[in-house]
C-alpha positions as CSV (number, residue, x, y, z in Angstrom):
1,H,-25.6,19.9,161.8
2,K,-22.8,19.1,159.3
3,S,-25.1,19.7,156.3
4,L,-26.2,23.0,157.8
5,I,-22.6,24.0,158.3
6,L,-21.7,22.9,154.7
7,S,-24.6,24.8,153.3
8,H,-23.4,28.0,155.1
9,Q,-19.8,27.5,153.9
10,P,-20.2,29.2,150.5
11,V,-21.7,32.3,152.2
12,I,-18.9,32.3,154.8
13,L,-16.3,32.0,152.1
14,S,-17.8,34.8,150.1
15,H,-17.8,37.0,153.2
16,K,-14.2,36.1,153.9
17,S,-13.2,37.1,150.4
18,I,-15.1,40.4,150.8
19,V,-13.3,41.0,154.1
20,L,-10.0,40.1,152.5
21,S,-10.6,42.4,149.6
22,H,-11.4,45.3,152.0
23,L,-8.3,44.5,154.0
24,S,-6.1,44.5,150.8
25,E,-7.6,47.9,149.9
26,L,-6.8,49.3,153.3
27,L,-3.3,47.7,153.5
28,P,-1.4,50.2,151.5
29,Y,-2.8,53.1,153.5
30,K,-2.4,51.9,157.1
31,P,0.0,49.0,157.6
32,E,0.5,50.0,161.2
33,L,-3.2,49.4,161.9
34,F,-2.8,45.8,161.1
35,A,0.3,45.5,163.2
36,N,-1.7,46.8,166.1
37,I,-4.6,44.4,165.7
38,P,-3.1,41.5,167.7
39,E,-2.2,43.9,170.5
40,L,-5.7,45.4,170.5
41,L,-7.2,41.9,170.6
42,A,-4.9,41.0,173.5
43,N,-6.1,44.1,175.4
44,E,-9.8,43.6,174.7
45,P,-10.6,41.5,177.8
46,Q,-8.8,44.1,179.9
47,L,-10.8,46.9,178.3
48,F,-14.0,45.1,179.2
49,T,-12.8,44.7,182.8
50,H,-12.0,48.4,183.0
51,K,-15.3,49.2,181.5
52,S,-17.2,47.2,184.1
53,E,-15.0,48.7,186.8
54,L,-15.9,52.2,185.5
55,L,-19.6,51.3,185.4
56,A,-19.4,50.1,189.0
57,H,-17.6,53.3,190.1
58,Q,-20.2,55.4,188.2
59,S,-23.1,53.7,190.0
60,L,-21.2,54.3,193.3
61,V,-20.8,58.0,192.4
62,L,-24.4,58.3,191.5
63,S,-25.5,56.7,194.8
64,H,-23.2,59.1,196.6
65,L,-24.7,62.1,194.7
66,A,-28.2,60.9,195.7
67,L,-27.0,60.8,199.3
68,V,-25.5,64.3,199.1
69,L,-28.8,65.6,197.6
70,A,-30.8,64.0,200.3
71,H,-28.5,65.5,203.0
72,Q,-28.8,68.9,201.3
73,S,-32.5,68.8,201.4
74,L,-32.3,68.0,205.1
75,I,-29.8,70.8,205.8
76,L,-31.5,73.5,203.8
77,P,-34.4,74.0,206.3
78,D,-31.9,74.2,209.1
79,I,-29.9,76.8,207.2
80,T,-33.1,78.8,206.6
81,E,-34.0,78.6,210.3
82,L,-30.4,79.7,211.2
83,L,-30.7,82.7,208.9
84,S,-34.0,83.7,210.4
85,H,-32.5,83.5,213.9
86,L,-29.5,85.6,212.7
87,A,-31.9,88.2,211.4
88,V,-33.7,88.4,214.7
89,L,-30.4,88.6,216.5
90,L,-29.2,91.4,214.2
91,S,-32.5,93.2,214.8
92,L,-32.0,92.9,218.6
93,L,-28.4,94.1,218.4
94,T,-29.5,97.1,216.4
95,Q,-32.1,97.9,219.1
96,V,-29.4,97.5,221.8
97,F,-27.0,99.9,220.0
98,S,-29.9,102.3,219.5
99,D,-30.7,102.1,223.2
100,I,-27.0,102.6,224.2
101,S,-26.7,105.7,221.9
102,Q,-30.0,107.0,223.4
103,V,-28.5,106.6,226.9
104,F,-25.4,108.6,225.8
105,T,-27.5,111.2,224.2
106,N,-29.5,111.6,227.5
107,L,-26.3,111.7,229.6
108,S,-24.9,114.6,227.5
């Protein structure tokens, strides 16, 4: 394993020098970025925890939505039936009022 690690070392060193040169190019522009890096790294595990909590909440929300949709599809036929009963009731009330007005017309 040591020889493998040693063979990779020049590549690693070259990558490190590339990264360092990029950092030195960025340094004059945004020194505050580099000041924030340790803080960001410290917060990273917290971010992943929050992300997993968010995903858990999202899946809960989705399952609740599925439940709501299922209930809606159950309720819709009932609402349709209720509306048809209301239409019949309205029609009967109209008939009753018509009959009452007929009675008054006949009385006078």
